[in-house]
Structure formats: structure tokens, C-alpha cells
C-alpha positions in Angstrom: -89.3 164.3 69.9 -87.4 165.3 73.0 -84.1 164.2 71.6 -84.8 166.0 68.4 -85.5 169.3 70.2 -82.5 168.8 72.5 -80.2 168.3 69.5 -81.7 171.2 67.6 -81.8 173.7 70.6 -78.6 172.8 72.4 -76.4 172.0 69.5 -73.1 170.4 70.3 -73.1 171.7 73.9 -75.1 168.6 75.1 -74.6 165.0 74.1 -78.0 163.4 73.5 -78.7 159.7 74.0 -82.2 158.5 73.3 -83.6 155.1 74.1 -86.7 153.5 75.5 -87.6 150.6 77.8 -89.9 149.1 75.2 -89.2 150.9 71.9 -91.3 150.4 68.8 -89.8 149.2 65.5 -89.9 152.7 63.9 -90.4 156.4 64.8 -94.1 157.4 64.9 -94.8 159.1 61.5 -97.1 161.6 63.1 -94.4 162.6 65.5 -92.1 163.0 62.5 -94.7 165.2 60.8 -95.2 167.3 63.9 -91.4 167.9 64.3 -91.1 168.8 60.6 -93.6 171.6 61.3 -90.9 172.9 63.6 -88.2 172.5 61.1 -86.7 169.5 62.8 -86.3 166.2 60.9 -86.3 163.1 63.2 -87.1 160.7 60.4 -83.6 159.2 60.3 -83.7 158.3 64.1 -84.2 154.7 65.0 -85.7 153.5 68.2 -83.2 151.9 70.6 -83.4 149.9 73.8 -82.3 151.7 76.9 -79.1 150.0 78.2 -77.4 150.2 81.5 -74.3 151.6 79.8 -76.3 154.5 78.4 -77.7 155.4 81.8 -74.3 155.1 83.4 -72.8 157.4 80.8 -75.4 160.1 81.4 -75.5 163.0 83.8 -79.2 163.5 83.5 -81.8 160.8 82.8 -85.2 161.8 81.5 -87.8 159.1 81.8 -91.3 159.2 80.4 -93.4 156.8 82.5 -91.2 153.8 82.3 -91.7 152.9 86.0 -89.9 149.8 87.2 -88.5 149.1 83.7 -86.0 151.9 84.2 -83.2 151.1 86.7 -82.2 153.8 89.2 -78.5 154.7 89.5 -77.4 156.7 92.5 -75.7 160.0 91.7 -77.7 160.6 88.5 -80.2 163.4 88.1 -83.6 162.0 87.2 -86.6 163.7 85.8 -89.8 161.8 85.0 -91.9 163.7 82.4 -95.5 162.7 82.5 -96.8 163.2 78.9 -99.6 161.9 76.8 -98.5 159.1 74.5 -98.6 160.3 70.9 -98.9 156.7 69.6 -102.0 156.2 67.5 -103.0 159.9 67.7 -103.5 162.3 64.9 -101.5 165.4 64.2 -104.0 167.7 66.1 -103.5 165.6 69.3 -99.7 165.3 68.8 -99.0 169.1 68.4 -99.8 169.9 72.1 -97.6 167.0 73.2 -94.8 168.3 71.0 -95.2 171.8 72.4 -95.1 170.4 76.0 -91.9 168.5 75.2 -90.3 171.6 73.6 -91.1 173.7 76.8 -89.6 170.9 79.0 -86.5 170.7 76.8 -86.0 174.4 77.0 -86.3 174.3 80.8 -83.8 171.4 80.9 -81.3 173.3 78.8 -81.6 176.4 81.0 -81.0 174.2 84.1 -77.8 172.8 82.6 -76.4 176.1 81.6 
């Protein structure tokens, strides 16, 4: 959801890489539904494993509770966003998570401008 918002709100001004330390096989369908309510289609996205190369290529690294699974690289800006996990939750529980992510993405974009 964060990558979807970042791409939609920042356009081409920010290159977005999205990956996880233990990605699932597919995007959460409830997250897809919640983002479609915002006019953002993330259904074509595929979960990817976070690689060292992706972190090295990034200026800002946003983590979401990956703990020791995420390596730390000096000189990178890190933010750890503590969020509820939308996995296994219904749309009513995912909407507030989505909205929290949107607010954080908007703050991130403003800090990069």
C-alpha cells in the first residue's frame, strides 16, 4: 500500500522500490480492495524479496517491523513504521491501516521536497 501511494502521490519525482524480508506469494486482496477505494490499483504488483542491492540503491529505507531481518547500511536514512498488519483482516480493519500509511507517505514526500 505504501508503494502504491508513493507512486500515485509523488509521480515520477521519486523512484519507488518495494520489497519485504519475508514476502507472501501474492498481494493481499483486501489491501488491493482498500487501495481501489482510493483510486489506486496495486493488483499488478508482485511481492519481492528485499535485496542488499535494493537497499544500497536507496536514499531512504522504510521498514515495517522487519527487525534483524533488515540489514543496516550506514549513510542511509531509515524510518521504521509501526503499523498493524492487514494480513487476515477484513476491509473495515484495513481502511485505518491504509489511511495511516497514506498520512505517513504524505509526510515522507514533504520531507523529501
